[in-house]
ZAMIKE-194577 format. One line per field, with one value per atom (N, C-alpha, C, O): residue in one letter; z, x, y; atom name. Coordinates in nm, 3 decimals. Layout:
N
type	c(A ...)
w	c(Z ...)
u	c(X ...)
v	c(Y ...)
atom	c(CA ...)
This chain:
125
type	c(M M M M V V V V N N N N S S S S K K K K I I I I L L L L I I I I V V V V E E E E D D D D D D D D F F F F I I I I V V V V A A A A I I I I D D D D L L L L K K K K I I I I H H H H L L L L E E E E N N N N M M M M G G G G Y Y Y Y N N N N V V V V L L L L D D D D I I I I T T T T D D D D N N N N G G G G T T T T D D D D A A A A L L L L N N N N K K K K T T T T R R R R E E E E T T T T N N N N P P P P D D D D L L L L I I I I L L L L M M M M D D D D I I I I N N N N L L L L K K K K G G G G D D D D I I I I D D D D G G G G I I I I D D D D T T T T A A A A W W W W K K K K I I I I N N N N K K K K L L L L Y Y Y Y H H H H I I I I P P P P V V V V I I I I Y Y Y Y L L L L T T T T G G G G Y Y Y Y N N N N D D D D K K K K N N N N T T T T I I I I K K K K R R R R A A A A N N N N V V V V T T T T E E E E P P P P F F F F G G G G Y Y Y Y I I I I V V V V K K K K P P P P F F F F E E E E D D D D K K K K D D D D I I I I Q Q Q Q L L L L L L L L M M M M G G G G N N N N G G G G S S S S L L L L I I I I S S S S Y Y Y Y K K K K)
w	c(2.271 2.369 2.489 2.561 2.505 2.592 2.729 2.721 2.818 2.984 3.002 3.074 2.896 2.941 3.044 3.103 3.081 3.260 3.220 3.129 3.263 3.272 3.413 3.503 3.389 3.509 3.494 3.398 3.570 3.522 3.634 3.753 3.590 3.642 3.646 3.559 3.739 3.712 3.813 3.918 3.813 3.999 4.029 4.150 3.923 3.934 3.948 3.850 4.114 4.163 4.044 3.991 4.029 3.948 3.792 3.702 3.784 3.597 3.594 3.496 3.706 3.740 3.717 3.620 3.823 3.842 3.730 3.695 3.688 3.542 3.451 3.380 3.431 3.330 3.373 3.311 3.471 3.514 3.484 3.441 3.521 3.488 3.324 3.281 3.244 3.100 3.039 2.950 3.077 3.035 3.090 3.015 3.243 3.264 3.174 3.103 3.178 3.083 2.962 2.885 2.919 2.764 2.760 2.658 2.917 2.886 2.962 2.998 2.999 3.002 3.210 3.298 3.211 3.382 3.440 3.396 3.550 3.546 3.708 3.792 3.708 3.839 3.895 4.005 3.890 3.990 3.946 3.834 4.006 4.029 4.085 4.205 4.058 4.137 4.082 3.975 4.170 4.116 4.139 4.174 4.109 4.137 4.065 4.054 3.999 3.904 3.970 3.913 4.109 4.183 4.210 4.188 4.261 4.260 4.146 4.152 4.039 3.882 3.873 3.851 3.895 3.844 3.930 3.865 4.097 4.161 4.163 4.231 4.115 4.074 3.923 3.887 3.844 3.711 3.735 3.667 3.814 3.840 3.907 3.863 4.019 4.078 4.017 4.062 3.908 3.838 3.699 3.664 3.631 3.488 3.399 3.356 3.388 3.320 3.178 3.143 3.084 2.934 2.893 2.781 2.971 2.903 3.053 3.145 3.034 3.110 3.054 2.933 3.124 3.069 3.184 3.302 3.107 3.212 3.194 3.079 3.305 3.306 3.287 3.323 3.213 3.216 3.338 3.393 3.387 3.525 3.641 3.712 3.734 3.851 3.965 3.986 4.066 4.214 4.206 4.154 4.295 4.332 4.228 4.144 4.270 4.214 4.065 4.031 3.977 3.875 3.788 3.821 3.690 3.625 3.522 3.526 3.446 3.351 3.272 3.311 3.167 3.109 3.088 2.997 3.227 3.292 3.349 3.362 3.375 3.480 3.302 3.294 3.204 3.084 3.020 2.949 3.066 2.983 3.062 3.046 3.175 3.288 3.264 3.267 3.236 3.215 3.054 2.995 3.041 2.844 2.856 2.810 2.948 2.921 2.998 2.952 3.131 3.192 3.172 3.199 3.138 3.088 2.978 2.985 2.872 2.737 2.735 2.626 2.819 2.845 2.765 2.759 2.675 2.603 2.711 2.806 2.643 2.734 2.648 2.540 2.688 2.637 2.706 2.815 2.703 2.768 2.813 2.723 2.898 2.904 2.934 3.046 2.890 2.924 2.877 2.758 2.961 2.912 2.851 2.822 2.839 2.825 2.663 2.640 2.558 2.406 2.316 2.193 2.414 2.348 2.314 2.390 2.193 2.127 2.186 2.166 2.300 2.331 2.466 2.531 2.469 2.541 2.525 2.592 2.409 2.313 2.254 2.260 2.194 2.141 2.244 2.218 2.366 2.516 2.523 2.594 2.515 2.507 2.425 2.455 2.290 2.173 2.178 2.099 2.269 2.312 2.383 2.387 2.427 2.454 2.422 2.488 2.247 2.198 2.242 2.247 2.271 2.296 2.188 2.067 2.275 2.192 2.160 2.043 2.235 2.148 2.319 2.429 2.260 2.353 2.339 2.234 2.456 2.510 2.551 2.621 2.495 2.540 2.628 2.605 2.742 2.872 2.816 2.798 2.799 2.858 2.809 2.741 2.813 2.687 2.711 2.809 2.583 2.572 2.569 2.577 2.559 2.573 2.386 2.389 2.315 2.134 2.144 2.073 2.240 2.226 2.278 2.210 2.410 2.481 2.368 2.336 2.300 2.218 2.089 2.058 2.016 1.900 1.934 1.869 2.015 2.079 2.129 2.107 2.211 2.243 2.162 2.204 2.052 1.953 1.978 1.951 2.028 2.118 2.131 2.080 2.214 2.318 2.275 2.326 2.148 2.103 2.095 1.994 2.259 2.264 2.150 2.126 2.109 2.098 2.187 2.249 2.184 2.272 2.251 2.160 2.322 2.242 2.321 2.321 2.384 2.473 2.395 2.426)
u	c(-3.877 -3.969 -3.961 -3.861 -4.041 -4.095 -4.103 -4.114 -4.097 -4.087 -4.032 -4.071 -3.889 -3.785 -3.718 -3.680 -3.693 -3.641 -3.501 -3.463 -3.430 -3.236 -3.222 -3.287 -3.080 -2.989 -2.878 -2.806 -2.844 -2.730 -2.608 -2.632 -2.466 -2.372 -2.252 -2.165 -2.256 -2.182 -2.095 -2.153 -1.948 -1.918 -1.912 -1.911 -1.904 -1.932 -2.072 -2.142 -2.129 -2.262 -2.335 -2.446 -2.268 -2.333 -2.336 -2.387 -2.289 -2.280 -2.391 -2.465 -2.398 -2.545 -2.625 -2.686 -2.697 -2.794 -2.826 -2.938 -2.723 -2.774 -2.821 -2.906 -2.774 -2.833 -2.961 -3.060 -2.964 -3.088 -3.213 -3.317 -3.187 -3.275 -3.302 -3.408 -3.200 -3.210 -3.291 -3.370 -3.281 -3.367 -3.513 -3.610 -3.518 -3.662 -3.722 -3.821 -3.668 -3.760 -3.762 -3.835 -3.676 -3.698 -3.828 -3.885 -3.857 -3.966 -3.913 -4.003 -3.793 -3.742 -3.777 -3.796 -3.768 -3.774 -3.648 -3.589 -3.588 -3.455 -3.465 -3.467 -3.471 -3.448 -3.379 -3.426 -3.258 -3.153 -3.035 -3.012 -2.927 -2.779 -2.698 -2.714 -2.568 -2.527 -2.365 -2.335 -2.286 -2.132 -2.007 -1.891 -2.068 -1.966 -2.011 -2.132 -1.924 -1.946 -2.040 -2.131 -1.989 -2.083 -2.229 -2.311 -2.259 -2.394 -2.457 -2.579 -2.405 -2.441 -2.526 -2.647 -2.442 -2.451 -2.609 -2.712 -2.607 -2.682 -2.794 -2.877 -2.836 -2.935 -2.999 -3.117 -2.869 -2.928 -3.003 -3.105 -2.976 -3.074 -3.181 -3.281 -3.218 -3.306 -3.442 -3.557 -3.391 -3.434 -3.514 -3.624 -3.414 -3.418 -3.456 -3.565 -3.323 -3.380 -3.368 -3.329 -3.391 -3.410 -3.281 -3.235 -3.226 -3.046 -3.017 -3.085 -2.861 -2.775 -2.709 -2.687 -2.685 -2.554 -2.481 -2.511 -2.342 -2.200 -2.109 -2.087 -2.033 -1.905 -1.819 -1.848 -1.702 -1.605 -1.521 -1.494 -1.476 -1.448 -1.473 -1.428 -1.528 -1.572 -1.533 -1.456 -1.568 -1.535 -1.584 -1.684 -1.452 -1.444 -1.329 -1.258 -1.344 -1.256 -1.279 -1.197 -1.379 -1.436 -1.484 -1.572 -1.422 -1.463 -1.579 -1.671 -1.555 -1.733 -1.704 -1.768 -1.610 -1.586 -1.630 -1.695 -1.563 -1.563 -1.733 -1.783 -1.790 -1.950 -2.014 -2.125 -1.969 -2.052 -2.060 -2.152 -1.934 -1.931 -1.969 -1.970 -2.012 -2.098 -2.241 -2.296 -2.313 -2.399 -2.466 -2.574 -2.390 -2.385 -2.431 -2.538 -2.310 -2.320 -2.455 -2.540 -2.467 -2.571 -2.721 -2.814 -2.728 -2.864 -2.899 -2.992 -2.824 -2.863 -2.870 -2.917 -2.841 -2.882 -2.829 -2.707 -2.879 -2.729 -2.708 -2.771 -2.591 -2.511 -2.465 -2.411 -2.483 -2.442 -2.330 -2.352 -2.182 -2.091 -2.095 -2.148 -2.067 -2.022 -1.891 -1.865 -1.805 -1.677 -1.595 -1.589 -1.533 -1.442 -1.293 -1.207 -1.295 -1.187 -1.230 -1.333 -1.123 -1.187 -1.056 -1.051 -0.939 -0.824 -0.829 -0.889 -0.764 -0.768 -0.798 -0.902 -0.678 -0.686 -0.841 -0.874 -0.879 -0.999 -1.133 -1.196 -1.154 -1.196 -1.246 -1.352 -1.103 -1.110 -1.151 -1.203 -1.099 -1.173 -1.308 -1.352 -1.353 -1.486 -1.595 -1.677 -1.546 -1.590 -1.612 -1.679 -1.554 -1.553 -1.700 -1.749 -1.737 -1.871 -1.982 -2.085 -1.944 -2.068 -2.175 -2.296 -2.117 -2.174 -2.297 -2.297 -2.412 -2.530 -2.448 -2.462 -2.364 -2.288 -2.209 -2.188 -2.190 -2.101 -2.142 -2.180 -2.137 -2.204 -2.020 -1.951 -1.966 -1.854 -1.879 -1.971 -1.817 -1.843 -1.717 -1.599 -1.764 -1.919 -2.036 -2.043 -2.131 -2.200 -2.305 -2.319 -2.367 -2.509 -2.660 -2.654 -2.768 -2.898 -2.862 -2.919 -2.837 -2.836 -2.769 -2.809 -2.624 -2.571 -2.685 -2.719 -2.741 -2.821 -2.922 -2.963 -2.966 -3.124 -3.091 -3.158 -2.983 -2.933 -2.880 -2.921 -2.812 -2.829 -2.907 -2.883 -3.021 -3.162 -3.283 -3.395 -3.262 -3.353 -3.487 -3.607 -3.415 -3.517 -3.640 -3.739 -3.629 -3.746 -3.807 -3.900 -3.710 -3.794 -3.641 -3.587 -3.604 -3.501 -3.588 -3.708 -3.486 -3.524 -3.482 -3.377 -3.601 -3.628 -3.523 -3.557 -3.430 -3.391 -3.418 -3.348 -3.535 -3.561 -3.656 -3.703)
v	c(9.556 9.525 9.635 9.636 9.706 9.787 9.683 9.561 9.736 9.665 9.544 9.452 9.557 9.440 9.425 9.526 9.327 9.328 9.342 9.268 9.412 9.447 9.482 9.537 9.413 9.350 9.448 9.424 9.561 9.653 9.630 9.655 9.578 9.487 9.624 9.625 9.722 9.837 9.880 9.912 9.892 9.920 10.018 10.041 10.139 10.286 10.324 10.347 10.332 10.379 10.503 10.490 10.585 10.717 10.678 10.744 10.595 10.556 10.444 10.429 10.367 10.265 10.303 10.258 10.457 10.497 10.593 10.631 10.623 10.720 10.666 10.720 10.544 10.441 10.414 10.452 10.354 10.303 10.385 10.334 10.576 10.642 10.626 10.579 10.669 10.626 10.522 10.553 10.412 10.301 10.339 10.351 10.358 10.347 10.465 10.445 10.569 10.679 10.648 10.709 10.540 10.458 10.340 10.300 10.296 10.213 10.102 10.025 10.067 9.969 9.947 10.031 9.778 9.758 9.725 9.626 9.805 9.725 9.731 9.821 9.586 9.485 9.512 9.544 9.524 9.550 9.582 9.535 9.662 9.693 9.646 9.669 9.558 9.538 9.569 9.623 9.526 9.568 9.455 9.477 9.334 9.202 9.130 9.113 9.070 8.930 8.805 8.744 8.786 8.700 8.714 8.624 8.833 8.929 8.929 8.927 8.932 8.900 8.767 8.761 8.664 8.568 8.533 8.513 8.529 8.539 8.601 8.539 8.704 8.768 8.734 8.739 8.695 8.637 8.527 8.513 8.451 8.301 8.348 8.291 8.448 8.461 8.565 8.567 8.644 8.724 8.706 8.749 8.624 8.592 8.725 8.763 8.783 8.907 8.895 8.784 8.978 8.962 9.010 8.985 9.073 9.172 9.212 9.260 9.161 9.204 9.348 9.357 9.438 9.540 9.530 9.548 9.486 9.429 9.511 9.551 9.559 9.682 9.522 9.408 9.580 9.485 9.486 9.379 9.602 9.653 9.605 9.695 9.501 9.457 9.443 9.349 9.523 9.486 9.339 9.288 9.274 9.118 9.065 9.120 8.949 8.849 8.786 8.701 8.817 8.800 8.927 9.007 8.930 9.052 9.031 8.950 9.109 9.175 9.024 8.927 9.009 8.910 8.775 8.722 8.717 8.605 8.549 8.437 8.708 8.711 8.702 8.650 8.737 8.734 8.569 8.528 8.487 8.346 8.276 8.154 8.338 8.235 8.217 8.107 8.350 8.369 8.340 8.341 8.327 8.275 8.154 8.113 8.063 7.907 7.871 7.795 7.942 7.892 7.925 7.848 8.009 8.095 8.181 8.262 8.166 8.193 8.344 8.375 8.469 8.588 8.662 8.642 8.769 8.829 8.970 9.016 9.006 9.071 9.191 9.168 9.310 9.434 9.450 9.397 9.510 9.542 9.685 9.750 9.751 9.896 9.932 9.889 9.984 10.004 10.092 10.125 10.132 10.212 10.190 10.273 10.031 10.000 9.942 9.879 9.979 9.966 9.901 9.904 9.835 9.844 9.694 9.617 9.647 9.519 9.423 9.360 9.385 9.283 9.281 9.182 9.362 9.367 9.296 9.213 9.360 9.367 9.208 9.146 9.177 9.048 8.901 8.792 8.963 8.873 8.925 8.834 8.958 8.996 8.906 8.820 8.980 8.906 8.729 8.663 8.692 8.533 8.474 8.361 8.585 8.572 8.604 8.618 8.622 8.691 8.773 8.748 8.867 8.993 9.031 9.006 9.104 9.154 9.276 9.312 9.352 9.469 9.533 9.483 9.659 9.769 9.880 9.933 9.928 10.062 10.108 10.033 10.239 10.318 10.398 10.477 10.404 10.505 10.633 10.604 10.751 10.784 10.797 10.899 10.738 10.707 10.846 10.920 10.844 10.958 10.871 10.748 10.927 10.881 10.836 10.726 10.841 10.808 10.715 10.623 10.677 10.563 10.455 10.358 10.487 10.344 10.322 10.210 10.460 10.408 10.323 10.225 10.367 10.317 10.123 10.026 10.120 10.029 9.919 9.801 9.975 9.911 9.938 9.910 9.990 9.948 10.085 10.086 10.166 10.285 10.250 10.302 10.141 10.070 9.921 9.859 9.880 9.778 9.649 9.606 9.613 9.535 9.395 9.380 9.326 9.178 9.088 9.077 9.014 8.923 8.754 8.678 8.725 8.611 8.470 8.370 8.493 8.351 8.293 8.184)
atom	c(N CA C O N CA C O N CA C O N CA C O N CA C O N CA C O N CA C O N CA C O N CA C O N CA C O N CA C O N CA C O N CA C O N CA C O N CA C O N CA C O N CA C O N CA C O N CA C O N CA C O N CA C O N CA C O N CA C O N CA C O N CA C O N CA C O N CA C O N CA C O N CA C O N CA C O N CA C O N CA C O N CA C O N CA C O N CA C O N CA C O N CA C O N CA C O N CA C O N CA C O N CA C O N CA C O N CA C O N CA C O N CA C O N CA C O N CA C O N CA C O N CA C O N CA C O N CA C O N CA C O N CA C O N CA C O N CA C O N CA C O N CA C O N CA C O N CA C O N CA C O N CA C O N CA C O N CA C O N CA C O N CA C O N CA C O N CA C O N CA C O N CA C O N CA C O N CA C O N CA C O N CA C O N CA C O N CA C O N CA C O N CA C O N CA C O N CA C O N CA C O N CA C O N CA C O N CA C O N CA C O N CA C O N CA C O N CA C O N CA C O N CA C O N CA C O N CA C O N CA C O N CA C O N CA C O N CA C O N CA C O N CA C O N CA C O N CA C O N CA C O N CA C O N CA C O N CA C O N CA C O N CA C O N CA C O N CA C O N CA C O N CA C O N CA C O N CA C O N CA C O N CA C O N CA C O N CA C O N CA C O N CA C O N CA C O N CA C O N CA C O N CA C O N CA C O N CA C O N CA C O N CA C O)
């Protein structure tokens, strides 16, 4: 669904801006960018995104997996993890949150397009 509303939760500002540019070029509406779990929870409540792109390693006291778990329980919004961590324990822990998918960093346009359905994100609302 073009114009889907997306929240980016990424602790590396350069990665977040690059991702924002890629998504906007694909027709998505990036609502905001944040680098920590507490802000992500607040922005989710305030903006009601269609999808959240969530880094696993975040600034602050709560990591991306715990943040995604809370978002899933409170708002039922799909999460795609952005991660450089693909070890078995991290993936096992992340899978408990039932993510929409994973984008492993460093990512390329084709990685985003594959997961996002070439501009036709499926809405779960």
